[in-house]
Structure formats: C-alpha cells, structure tokens
N, C-alpha and C positions, 0 to 999 in steps of 0.2 A: 110899611115899617122902614125905619132908617137902617142903611147898611153900616155894618161895623167897619171900622177903618182897617184896611188891609185885607179884607175878606173878599174872595172872588165871587162874582155873581153866579148864582146857580144856573146851570144850563136850562134852556127851555125844553120842555118835554115836547117832542114833535107829535103832530097829530097823525093819526093814521091816514094813510093816503093810498090810492091805487097805484101810484108810480114807484112805490117802495121796492117792489121786486126788480125793476129795471136798474135802480141805483145799486142794488145788491149785486146784480150780474156784472155791472160795469166795474164795481169795486173789486170783485173777484178776478175779473179779467185783467184789471190793472195790477192787482197783487201777483197774479200769475205771470204777467210780463215782467214784473219787477224781480221776481225770484228765479227767472230762467238763468241757468249757469252760463257764464261767459267763457270763451275759449282762452287757453293759456297763451296763445300766440298774439292775442289782442293786446297783451302786456309787453311793452318794449324790453324790459329787463329780462323777462322770460325768454323772449326771442333771442336776445344776446347770449344768454346762458346756453340755449340749444345750439346756436351757431358755434359757440366755443367748444361744446362737447363734441359736435360733429367734426370740427377741425382736429381736435385731439384724437378722436377715433381714427380719422383719416391719417394723421401722422403716425399713430401706433401701427395701423395697417401697413403703411409704407415702410416703417422701420422693420416690422416683422417680415415683409416681403423682401426687403433688402438683406436682412439677416439670412433669410432662407436662400436667396440667390447666392450670397457670399459662401454660405455653408455648402450649397450644391456645387459651386465652382471649386471650393476647396476640396470637396470629395472627388470631383472630377479630375482635378490636377493630381491629387494623391493617387487616385486609381490609375491614371495614365502613367504616373511615375513608377508605381509598383508594377504595372503591366510591362512598361519598357524595360525595367530592371529585370523582371522575370524572363522577358523575351531575350534580353541580352545574355542572361545566365544560361538559358536553354541553348541559344545559338552558340555560345562559347563552349558549352559542354558537348554539343553536337560536333563542333569543329574539332575538339580534342578527340572525340570518338572516331571521327573520320581520319584524323592524322594517325591515331593509334592503329586503326584498321589498315590504313595505307602502309604504315611501317611494318605491321605484322604480315601483310600480304607480300611486301617487298622482301622481308626476311625469308618467308616461305619460298618465294620465287628464287631468291639467292641460294637457299639450301638446295632446292630442286636442281638449280643450274650446277651447283657444285657436285651434287650426287651424279647428275647426268655426265658432267665432265670427268668425274672420277671413274664412273662406269666405262665411259668411252676410252679413257686412258688405260684402265685395267684391261679392257677388251683388246686394245691395240698392243699392250704389252704381252698379253696372252698369245695373240696371233704372232707377234714378233718372236716370242720364245718358242712357240710351236714351229715356226718357220726355221729358226736356228737349230732346234732339235732335229727337225727333219733333215736339215742340211748336214748336221753332224752324223746322223744315222746313215745318210747316204754316203758320207765320206768313209765311215767305218765299214759299210758294206762294200764300197769300192776297194778299201784296203784288204778286206777279207778275200775278195775275189782275186786280188793280186797275190795274197799270201797262199792261196790254194795252188799256185804254180810252183811254190818252193819245193813241194814234195816230188815234183817231176824234174827237178834240176839234178845234174850229175853230182853236185856237191851235197846232196841231201844226206848221204850216209855220214859224211864228216860232221854235218850239223847234228845228227842223232848222237854221235859220240860226245860232242861238246855238251849237249843237253844232259846226257847221262852223267858226265863228270860234274857238272854244275848241280845236278840233283843230289848226288852223293855228298858233295860238300855242304849243301843246304840242309839235308836231312840228318847227317851226322849219326848214322846208325850202321851197325856191322852186319845186319841181316835184313836185306831189303828185297822187295818184289817189284818187277818192272812190268807195266802194262803199255801196250802199243796197239796200233791198228792191225787188222788182219793182213793188210798189204805190206806192213812194215815189220812183221815178226822176223822174217829172215834177215833183214838189214840190221835190226836191233840185236839179234842173236850174234851176228858177226862183230858188232861193235862193243859188246859187253866186255870181253877180255881186255880189249884195248883201253876202254874207259876205266876199268878197274886198275890196270897198271898205271895209267896216267894219274889217277886219283891218288894212288899210294905214293907215287913219286912226288907229287905235289905236296902231300901232307908231310913227307919226309923232309923236303927241302924248306918248306915254309914254317912248319910247326915242330919239326924234329920228332915226329911221332910215326911209328911203324904200324900201319893198319893194312888189313887184308879183308875187306868186306865180302860177304857172300851175297852175290847178286843172282836172283832167280827170275827168269823171264816167264811170265804167265803164258801158257799155251792153251788155256781154256778159252774156247771161242766165245762163250757167253760173257767173259770178263774183258774181252778186247774193247778198245775204244770204238765208238760208232763210225760207220763209213763216212758220215758227214763231217767228221773231224778233219782239221787241216793237216794234222800230223803232229809229231813230237811224242813225248813219253810222260807217263804218270808213275812216280816212284812212291811206294808205301812201305811202312815199317810198323812193327808192334801190332800185327794182325789188323792192319788198316786204320789204326787210330792216329798214325802220323802219316800225312799225305803231302807230297810235293807235286803240284800240277805244273808240269813244264811242257805243256802242249803249245802249239802255235797260237791257238785261240786265247789261252791264258796270257801268253806273252804279248799278244796284240792288244788285249784289254788293258794289260798293265802299262804298256807304252801309251795307249790312248788316254788313260787317266793321268799319267805323269805329264804328258804333253798337252793336256786340255787347255791350260792357260795360254800357252803359246799358240795353239790352234785358234782359240777364240780371238786373241789379239790380232792374229793374221787375217782371219775371216771377217771379224766384226770390230773394226777400229773404234776407239772411243769417240762418241759424239755422232755416230752413224747408226 
C-alpha cells in the first residue's frame, strides 16, 4: 500500500526472542542508574549557599560570644565596683566606730582620772584637816593644862571676886545662886560680900541704879562643880532657868572660839 503523506511508518512488531529478558534487565538497570538521587553538594550553587549559611552561623556565634563576653565583663566590673564601694563603706563605718570607741574610752579614762584625782585631793584635804584639828586640840589641851595652874595661884581669890561681879552684871537678877568646886567653897564664900558691894557700886556709878542682890552660895555637895573643873563659878537665877557659866573652861572655850581665825592664820598661813 502507498503511505499517506505525513504519516509515520508503523513500528515493526518485534519477534519473540530468547534474548528479551536480558534486554529487559539491562533497561531496568539503566533506569535504576538514571533515577539514583544526586547529592546537593554536587551542585555548585547549593555548595555556595551552604558556605554562606555556615559563615553567617559562625558570625552569629562570634557575635553572641562577644556579647556574652562584654556582658560578663560589664557584670564583673559592676560587681567589683559595688564590692569596692561596699567595702569602703564598711571600712569607713568601722573606722568611725573605732574612733567613737576610742573617744568613749578616752572620756571614760579621763573621768576615772578626774575621779581618782578628786578622791586623792579629798583624802589629802581630809588628812590635812584632821592634822590641823589634832594640832588645835593639842593646843587647847595644852592651854587647859596651863589654866589648871590658875587655881593654885595666890591671886585666885581675886579672880573669883571678878568672876562673881561679871556674872551678876551679866545675869541682871536680884536673887541668884552660886555654884563652885568643893575646894573653892570657902574662897567663894569669902568673896561674895565683896563682889556684891562692888556690883552695887558699879551699878550706882554707871547706871544710877541702886541694887542689892541676894546671893546664895550652894553648899550641897551634889551640886558642886566636878573636881575635874578648872575653877570659876556658875551663877543661876529663876530656879535654874537662867544660867551664867563663868568657869575657867567656859572662858577658855570662849577665847578659843574668838581667837580661832588668828590662831589658824598663825599656825596655817595661806598657801601652806
């Protein structure tokens, strides 16, 4: 038959052959080799992309590490700054405590020293005053011993008369009682009239008053002055409610008190 124009010739139908299985196996093997997947690195563009990604990852890692180092360094610097600041604060506070404690101890020691000094000065003054008092007592005792000799003097009776006159003037009473030592009763009894007359004359001349007091000498042994007395008289009136002690002890004590400033100035000059 004639072929139509433009029509492809029909393929020949192959004959059955014993070699067909071998061709089939070869074809499958070729197809299998053809469809084996290829690696992505075999492609140059893919390898470039992978290298770029690896570089970016490395840059990001370096950046993160740098940021971490900077942050750690910043934290370290801040920590050291805070530590040093806190340390300086604690040291300053400790120094202030030490200074305050030192000042407190110093004040305590100063107060203790002042107390000790004041106590020492007080003890010294007490000892000094005691020494002065003992010295004055010794002086008074010495004067008392010398005054005890007055009653043995020949002018003692005249002294008793003067003491009686002075007592009458001092007491200003018209009825009086006189007390004396047992050893002086006789002497006083002898001097009473003389003393009354002198007292009356003195009042007449000085005050223009005529008086004649009644003077009674106590003869009761229980009412006499003690034997340890230095002498003198005690004149009483109005049942013993008015008393004029004119014994030698009383006069010695009176003179001692009156002359105490002069005695002190003589025995203990200023600044010594």
